[in-house]
C-alpha positions in Angstrom: -10.3 27.6 -16.5 -11.1 27.2 -12.8 -14.0 25.9 -10.7 -14.0 26.4 -6.9 -10.5 27.7 -7.0 -9.2 24.5 -8.7 -7.4 25.0 -12.1 -8.7 22.6 -14.7 -6.0 21.1 -17.0 -7.2 20.3 -20.5 -5.9 17.6 -22.9 -3.9 20.2 -24.8 -1.5 20.8 -21.9 -2.0 17.6 -19.8 1.4 16.1 -20.8 3.5 19.2 -19.8 1.4 19.8 -16.7 1.8 16.2 -15.5 5.6 16.1 -16.2 6.0 19.4 -14.4 4.0 18.0 -11.4 6.5 15.0 -11.2 9.6 17.4 -11.2 11.9 14.5 -10.1 10.5 14.1 -6.6 9.1 11.0 -4.7 5.7 10.0 -6.1 3.1 7.3 -5.9 0.8 6.3 -8.8 -2.7 4.9 -8.7 -3.9 4.1 -12.2 -5.8 1.2 -13.9 -4.1 1.4 -17.3 -0.4 2.0 -17.8 1.7 1.4 -20.9 5.4 0.7 -21.0 6.4 3.6 -23.2 4.6 6.2 -21.1 5.9 4.8 -17.8 9.4 4.9 -19.3 8.9 8.6 -20.0 7.5 9.2 -16.5 10.6 7.5 -14.9 12.8 9.8 -16.9 11.1 12.8 -15.2 10.8 11.3 -11.7 13.5 8.8 -10.7 11.9 8.3 -7.3 8.6 6.5 -7.8 8.0 4.5 -4.7 4.8 2.6 -5.6 2.5 1.9 -8.5 -0.9 0.4 -8.0 -2.7 -0.7 -11.1 -5.5 -3.0 -12.2 -4.1 -5.8 -14.5 -7.2 -7.9 -15.3 -6.9 -10.3 -18.1 -9.3 -8.3 -20.3 -7.0 -5.3 -19.9 -4.2 -7.2 -21.6 -6.5 -8.5 -24.2 -7.6 -5.0 -25.2 -4.1 -3.6 -25.0 -4.8 -1.4 -22.0 -2.2 -3.1 -19.8 1.5 -4.0 -20.5 3.0 -7.0 -18.7 6.5 -5.7 -19.2 6.1 -2.8 -16.9 6.9 -5.3 -14.1 10.5 -5.5 -15.3 10.6 -1.8 -15.8 9.5 -1.3 -12.2 11.9 -3.9 -10.9 14.9 -2.4 -12.6 13.9 1.0 -11.1 13.2 -0.2 -7.6 9.5 0.6 -7.8 7.0 -1.6 -5.8 4.2 -2.8 -8.1 0.8 -3.7 -6.8 -2.3 -4.9 -8.5 -5.9 -4.5 -7.5 -8.9 -5.2 -9.8 -11.0 -2.5 -8.0 -8.6 0.3 -8.9 -10.4 2.8 -11.1 -9.0 6.1 -9.8 -6.2 8.0 -11.6 -4.2 9.8 -9.0 -0.5 10.7 -8.6 0.7 11.9 -5.2 3.9 13.8 -4.7 6.1 14.6 -1.7 4.4 17.9 -1.0 1.2 15.8 -0.4 -0.5 17.2 -3.5 -2.5 15.0 -5.8 -2.7 15.2 -9.6 -6.3 13.9 -10.2 -7.2 13.1 -13.8 -9.7 11.2 -16.0 -6.6 10.1 -18.0 -4.9 6.8 -17.8 -1.1 6.7 -18.2 -1.3 5.9 -21.9 -0.2 7.7 -25.0 -3.7 8.9 -25.9 -4.6 9.6 -22.2 -1.6 11.9 -21.5 -1.4 13.1 -25.2 2.1 11.8 -25.5 1.5 11.0 -29.1 1.0 14.7 -29.9 -1.6 13.8 -32.5 -5.2 14.9 -33.1 -6.6 11.5 -32.0 -5.8 12.0 -28.3 -8.5 11.5 -25.7 -10.5 14.4 -24.3 -9.4 14.4 -20.6 -9.6 16.7 -17.7 -7.3 17.0 -14.7 -6.6 19.2 -11.7 -4.2 19.4 -8.8 -5.5 19.4 -5.2 -3.9 19.5 -1.8 -4.5 16.8 0.8 -6.4 18.3 3.7 -5.7 15.8 6.5 -4.4 12.4 7.5 -7.7 10.6 6.7 -7.2 11.5 3.0 -3.8 9.8 3.0 -5.3 6.8 4.9 -7.7 6.3 2.0 -4.8 5.8 -0.5 -2.9 3.6 1.9 -6.0 1.4 2.4 -6.0 0.8 -1.3 -2.4 -0.4 -1.1 -3.1 -2.7 1.8 -6.0 -4.2 -0.1 -3.8 -4.9 -3.2 -1.5 -7.8 -4.1 2.2 -7.1 -4.2 3.6 -8.3 -7.5 6.4 -10.8 -6.6 8.3 -12.8 -9.2 5.9 -15.8 -8.7 2.8 -13.6 -9.1 4.3 -12.0 -12.2 5.1 -15.4 -13.7 1.5 -16.6 -13.2 0.0 -13.5 -14.8 2.5 -13.7 -17.7 1.6 -17.4 -18.3 -2.1 -16.5 -18.4 -1.5 -13.6 -20.7 0.5 -15.8 -23.1 -2.4 -18.3 -23.1 -4.8 -15.5 -23.8 -2.7 -14.4 -26.8 -2.7 -18.0 -28.1 -6.5 -18.3 -27.6 -6.0 -21.1 -25.1 -8.2 -19.6 -22.4 -11.8 -20.8 -22.8 -13.2 -19.0 -19.8 -11.8 -16.5 -17.2 -10.4 -18.1 -14.1 -9.3 -16.5 -10.8 -5.6 -16.1 -10.3 -4.4 -18.5 -7.6 -2.6 -15.8 -5.7 -6.0 -14.0 -5.2 -7.0 -17.0 -3.0 -3.9 -17.2 -0.9 -3.3 -15.7 2.5 -0.5 -13.2 2.1 1.5 -11.8 5.0 3.9 -9.0 4.7 5.9 -7.0 7.3 3.8 -4.0 6.3 0.8 -5.7 7.8 2.2 -5.3 11.3 1.8 -2.1 13.3 4.5 0.6 13.0 3.5 3.4 15.4 5.4 2.9 18.7 2.3 2.9 20.9 -1.5 3.0 20.4 -1.8 6.2 22.5 0.6 8.0 20.1 -1.5 6.7 17.1 -4.5 8.4 18.7 -2.7 11.8 18.6 -2.2 11.5 14.8 -5.8 10.1 14.4 -7.3 13.3 16.0 -4.6 15.4 14.4 -3.5 16.9 17.7 0.2 16.0 17.2 2.0 19.0 16.0 5.7 18.1 16.4 6.3 15.0 14.4 8.7 13.5 12.0 7.9 12.4 8.4 8.6 8.8 9.4 6.2 9.0 12.4 3.5 10.5 10.3 3.9 7.8 7.6 3.7 5.1 10.3 0.5 6.5 11.6 -1.0 6.6 8.1 0.0 3.0 7.6 -1.6 1.8 10.9 -4.8 3.8 10.5 -5.2 2.3 7.0 -4.7 -1.3 8.2 -7.0 -1.1 11.2 -9.7 1.2 9.7 -11.1 3.0 12.7 -14.0 5.3 12.0 -13.5 9.1 12.4 -14.2 11.4 15.4 -14.0 8.9 18.3 -12.9 9.8 21.8 -9.8 7.9 23.1 -11.7 5.1 24.9 -13.9 4.3 21.8 -10.8 4.7 19.5 -8.8 2.2 21.7 -11.7 -0.3 21.7 -12.2 -0.1 18.0 -8.5 -0.3 17.3 -8.2 -3.3 19.6 -11.0 -5.1 17.9 -9.6 -4.5 14.4 -6.0 -5.3 15.5 -6.9 -8.7 17.1 -9.2 -9.6 14.1 -6.4 -9.2 11.6 -5.4 -12.7 10.3 -1.7 -12.0 10.9 -2.2 -11.1 14.5 -4.9 -13.7 15.0 -2.6 -16.5 14.0 0.2 -15.2 16.4 -2.2 -15.0 19.3 -3.4 -18.5 18.7 0.2 -19.6 19.0 0.5 -17.7 22.3 -2.7 -19.3 23.6 -1.6 -22.8 22.6 1.8 -22.6 24.4 0.8 -20.1 27.1 3.7 -17.8 26.1 6.1 -17.0 23.3 9.6 -15.7 23.5 10.9 -12.7 21.6 13.3 -14.6 19.3 10.5 -17.1 18.5 8.2 -14.3 17.5 10.9 -12.9 15.1 11.4 -16.4 13.6 7.6 -16.8 13.3 7.3 -13.5 11.4 10.2 -14.4 9.2 8.7 -17.7 8.2 5.3 -16.3 7.3 6.1 -13.2 5.4 6.6 -13.0 1.6 8.8 -10.0 1.7 11.8 -10.1 -0.7 14.4 -10.1 0.6 13.4 -11.7 3.8 14.2 -9.3 6.7 17.0 -10.4 9.0 16.3 -11.1 12.7 18.1 -7.9 13.6 15.8 -5.9 11.3 12.8 -7.4 13.0 13.8 -6.4 16.5 12.1 -3.0 16.4 9.0 -4.3 14.7 8.6 -7.1 17.3 9.1 -4.6 20.2 6.2 -2.5 18.8 4.1 -5.6 18.3 4.6 -6.6 22.0 3.5 -3.1 23.1 0.4 -3.2 21.0 -0.6 -6.7 22.2 -0.1 -5.8 25.9 -1.8 -2.4 25.7 -4.8 -3.4 23.6 -5.2 -6.8 25.3 -6.9 -5.3 28.3 -5.0 -7.3 30.9 -5.1 -10.6 28.9 -1.4 -10.5 28.0 1.7 -9.6 29.9 5.3 -8.9 28.8 8.0 -10.1 31.2 11.7 -11.0 30.9 12.7 -14.4 32.3 16.1 -15.8 31.3 17.2 -12.4 29.8 14.7 -12.6 27.0 11.3 -10.9 26.7 8.3 -13.0 26.2 4.6 -12.4 26.0 2.3 -14.7 28.0 -1.3 -15.3 28.8 -2.3 -13.8 32.2 -3.9 -16.5 34.3 
């Protein structure tokens, strides 16, 4: 079957088609409902899953649509697990930047792993990503999600156990949904805002995979609308950049003291990020250098980077 040149994949062949799509290459998964047994099968066919973004609301556990133990499965296979109650899409992206879109969740009935007559009627297709903005959409979902650390997992597990024992009288918001989370991934990665513009307007032809991923990352965080010229792009980027809570807190520190030295910025980042393991000062050198360039370039003359006493600092321009 095909519509508009897209082949439609029925429930009868969805399992084989999905596993063939994985073909042991790097993938990312976006799916609200994932069961342990199905994820285990998927890992057998793709040992390089980088990220999984799922829903994990309490009602999902109550109805058997979610499995708390996939956290340990992800951890043992070096998979980053994120949760987001707004996730409703079912999409798997592979290294060739193709997307397996499906109505099916990653469950036995959804992917017809049970090979029985009671599987769900689902429909899927495989599409190619046309441009950088398509990838930015997926990355924005990740940036809007909560990374499942051990402490986040333990809180969810405790609530699920209470739910199973009928000790929860009414739904309550998880505490981690109220907290201000900072991660290294919330800082800019593209070496310079002008370079980011080249990716934004897709005029950059000679680029590395790493550079391209950095651009996707930054465009997802700072959410600049499409089709702007350079000046409007720079203004929109600057506004979004300085409004980000992570950057806003750092700039307040600079304003309070009048300046901040390079080593102090690395320490400041280290003390505020929840990344596990915590990056070393050496690992933060390149990230801090990029951060300095962005602050100076987008600050429109309000900030200046100099080097007194052999150490860079960023200071307020009088």
